N, C-alpha and C positions, 0 to 999 in steps of 0.2 A: 271701446269695448272689447275684453277680451277671451279667447275661450282655449281649452285643452289642445294644446297640438301633440303632433304625431308622435313628435321627437324630441330631442332636447338642442337649441340650439349649438351653434358652434363655442360660443362663450360658453353657456351652461354644461356642455360637453368638457370644455377644458377645466370647469371648477369642479367637475364630478369626479374627473380622474383625478385633480389635485387632491380632493379630499377623503378618497380612495384609498391614495397613496399617503394619508395621516394628517394633511396638513388641516387643521381646525379652521384658520383662517379664511383657507376656499369654502369649507362648511358654511360658514358665518355668511360670507357672501352669496353664497347659494339661496340660503331661505330667507334671510332676512328683508328682501322686497316682498317676502309671499307673506311674510308674520302676522301682517294686519288682517288679512282675507283669512287666512287660517284659522286667527282667533275668532273672528267672527262668526266664522262656521262653526268651530265648535260651541261659541253663544249660541248659535240658531238649535244647533242637535241637543243640547244640556241646558239653555233658559237661566244661567249663572254664568257672569264675569268671572268667579275667583271657580267654578268649575273649569271654565273655558281656559283661566290660565294653566291648571294643572293638567288639564288635557293634555293644550298643546307644548308644554314643558314633555311631558311622557310622548307625545309625537314625534319633537324634533329628537329626540334622545333613543328612540325606536329608530329612526330613520336613521340617525349617525351610527349606530350600531349595525343597523341592515343593509349599509351604501356599497357593500359589496357586492350583494347581491342585484342593485341595480344594472340593469341590461343596455337601458338605453332604447329598449323598445315603446315607451310613454315619455311626457314630459316631465321633467322634474315637477314641476304643479302638479301633474297628474298623481305623479309616484306618491307625494305628500301628502294630498286629499285623502289618497285612500289611505295610507297610516295615520292621519288625523281622524278620519272616519271612525277606525274600529277602534282608535284609542278610547271615541266618545261614546262605543256601541260598552267597550267594558265597563266604563265608568255608569253607564246607565244600569248596565245588571248589576250593580252594587249600592245602589243609593234610591230613595224614595223619586219618584214624578215630580217635578215642580208646577205651581198653577198661581194662581189669584184666587183670593176669598171666594168670590164668585163660582171659581170650582169645586168647592168642599160643601158648600150647602146652600139653604135657602140664604133669603135677605132679613136680616134681622132686626127685633124690635128696637129702634131707636129710644127708646124710653131706658133700656137696660144697660146704657152705655158700650163702649167698645170692648170692653173685655179683658181678657189676659193675652198676651202674646203667646204664640207658638214659637217653635224652633225656625229659628231664619233660614236654614237647609229644606225647608218646603215650600217656599214662596220662589218666584222668579223674581229677577234683579233687572234695574234697568240699565241698559247699556249705554256706555260713554260714546255713541256712533262717530262724532265730531272731533273726539280727541283721538283717538285711534284711526280714523281714517276714512270711515268707510264711506264710500265715492256716490255720487248722483248715479241716476241709468243705471242699465241693466247691466249685468257681468257679462254676458255674450248674445248674441241675437238669438238665438233659441230659448232663453230664460223668459218665463211669463211674470216675474215678479222682478220689482226693481230692488239694488241691492240694500235702499235705507228703510225701503216698503219691509224687507223683509227681516228688519229686526225690531219691527212696533211691535209693542206690548200685544195685541190683538192676535197676529201672525206668531207670535211665539207661543204665545197661551195655546194655540189651534195646532201646533207640533208638537207639543207636548202631550196631548191627546191619542196622537198617533202610538201604533206600535216602534221601538225603534229601528226598525230597517225598513219599515215604509217611510219614516220619517226621513232618514238617509236618502232614499231614494229620492223623494220630492223635492229634497234639498239641493243635491247633486243635479239633479235633473231639471228642476223650474225657477232655482234661484243662481246657479252658478253655469248653465247651459251644458253642462257634461254630454255627451251623446248616450245613448243606449249601452252601446258598447260596453265605453268606458266606465258607465255606472254599474255593469253586471262585473267587470274584472274586478274594481273596486272591493264590491262586495262577495266577490268569489261565488258566484250565482252565474243564471242562464239569462240570456236577453229576454227571452219569452217572460220567464219567472219576473226579472226587474221590472218590464213592461205592465205587467199583471200589477204589482204592486204601487207602480206610480198610480193606475187608475184608480185602484183603492183608497190609496192616501189622497189623490184629486177630491175626490168625492166626501170624504171624512172631512178635508180642510174647508172648502168650500161651506160646509155645513154651517162651520162655526165661525165664518170670516165675516166682517159687514161689508154692506155691499160696495162702499169704496174707502179704498186705504186713506190713510191720514196724508200721503204724499199727494194724492191727487186731492183731497179738501183744502190743504194749504197754498197748492197752488192756484184752486180756485178762488178762494179767499185774496190772496193777494197780501204783498206784504205791509201795507197801510192798513188794512183790516184786522190782521193778526194784530198789530201793534197798539190798536184800539180795544181788540179784546183782551189782551195781556194788561194795559194800562188801567182799565173798569175792573178787571178781576183783583190785581194787584191792589188797588185804592180800597175798593169795598173789604177785603181782607184785611186789609191792616188796620181798618177803620173797626170792624167788627161788623157790619153791616147785614147783617143775614138775609133780608128781603132782597138788597142787591144783587147777591150771591145768587140766589136761588131764581132771582128774575133770569139769570145768566145761562140756566142751566135746562137740558131737554127735557120734555113732562118724564120721561122714563131714564132720566140722569141714574148713575152707581157712583156711588163714592166709599172707597174702599181703603185699608190703610194696613198692608201688613208690614210686621207681623203679628198685628191682630188678624184672628179669623173673620172677625164682623165685616157686615158689611151691608151698606142701605141703598135702597131705590128707589125713586120718586122725589119731587120737590116737598113734598108734606113732610115725609121720615128724615131727609135731610136737613131741613130746616128745623126740625126737633132735635139732631144730633148736634148741631152747630150752635143752637141758643143754648141747649142745658150740657152741653158737655163741650166741643170742641172751643167754645167762648167762652165757658163760665170757669175756666180752673185749668191748674196745671195736669190734666189727665194724662200726658204723656211720662208723667213720674221725674220730671226734671225741675230744676233749681227754678228758674226762671216762669212768671206767673203770666199764661197765656190770656187771660182771665182780664189782664189790665190792658190788653193788647200794644206791649209792649212786641210787635212783631214786625218783622219787617219779612219782604217778598222779594229775588231779584230773579228775574227774568233767565232762561239759558233752555239747552235744548239737551234731550237725553231719547234714547230708543227712537229716533226719527222725529219725534215729537216734541210739541213745546213743553216746557216743564219749568217751575218754578223754584228755588230752595226756600223752605222757610226757616226763619231765625227767630230765636227768643231770647227776650232781654237775658243777661245772670251778671246778678250782681254782685257777684262773687270776681267775675272776672273786667268786671265793667266794660262788657262787650256782648255782642247780639251771636248765641252760640246756634248751630244748626240743630236742628229737630226731626224734618222731614223733607222729601223731596217730592214735590207734586207735579205728575205727568197727567196733562191734560188730553182727553182725547174729544176731538171737534165734529160735529157733524151739523153739518154748515154752518151756521155763524153761531151754532149753540154748545154748551158743552157738556159732551154727552156721560163723558167718565171723568173721575179726578181719583188717581192711583196715588196714594201719598205714602209713601214708602218712609215710615218712621224709622229711620236708619240714617244717623248724622253721617256717618263715613261714605253714602251714596250723594254726598253734594258734592265733596272735593273730587271723587272719582269721576264726577262729570266735569268737573273746572269750574265749579263755582266755589266762593271764598272759602275758608273753612271756619273765618269768623267776621264779624264786622264792627268796625269800631263805632262808639256812639258818636 
């Protein structure tokens, strides 16, 4: 476990001095070990992989241009987090809050179908945690949330409801384990103000978070039971067995399909949607026919959770092509949420194949 130190190490000091003298290679060696965790930080702040990439690039450019102002009173890691946090706050100020369909209105009538998609810039995006290298465990002894826990969909969705500076304080303190002083310095405020914001942020986040994180649920179920759940779900989905799928769901389960704003809650509503729309024809608007069950699901991971890439047969390409990434949220041994990101590019982004051959 790591935590911000009070100053640079001898090796970091050497790289900083070389970079301040204009050595771009030294700057790259200084920031590269921190790139993955800074990317994850920007994602937590923004709820979007694409926005996180843009904010991180902006932050690294700001850091390079402002390197002459680094005096070594903090570690380069703390200094870079300060810059990245403020780059994210600037991004938040100029674009709408991201969320999931359930954040935008009541559950939909399943008899009306999924409706037209909204712009993708309003939705959370799944996070490729295993590819980018989000590690298990806590970032620091003082952290309250595990690193993988802090990229789960429910956690990211809860963060987006917080005012931006409260969001930043909660992430810096409870995810990264920064001290109150370090957090106050990063946000250019007082320790008292940072502590007050943290208390408000914790209260608001706790009201939206489930009782148990997915990391805790996955550990409790164990690899063998998880494998059984995935295999049963894949088999039922590929053969279009609505009853079998519904039997795996919690009573109040939710199915959502961003960028469509519609979402369905409860076994009965989900059964209607699956039977009359999802398994009845090409409602995604693609060339393959889901209704013929020429569908394959490939297990993977995203956002620290179980995920499945859904592929449909494309006659023109003679291959199964991606149409959605389903991220599963489990409660006990039941499926509580299926968030199906109907974004083909999301599959290769989390390490799943770009297409499947026959």
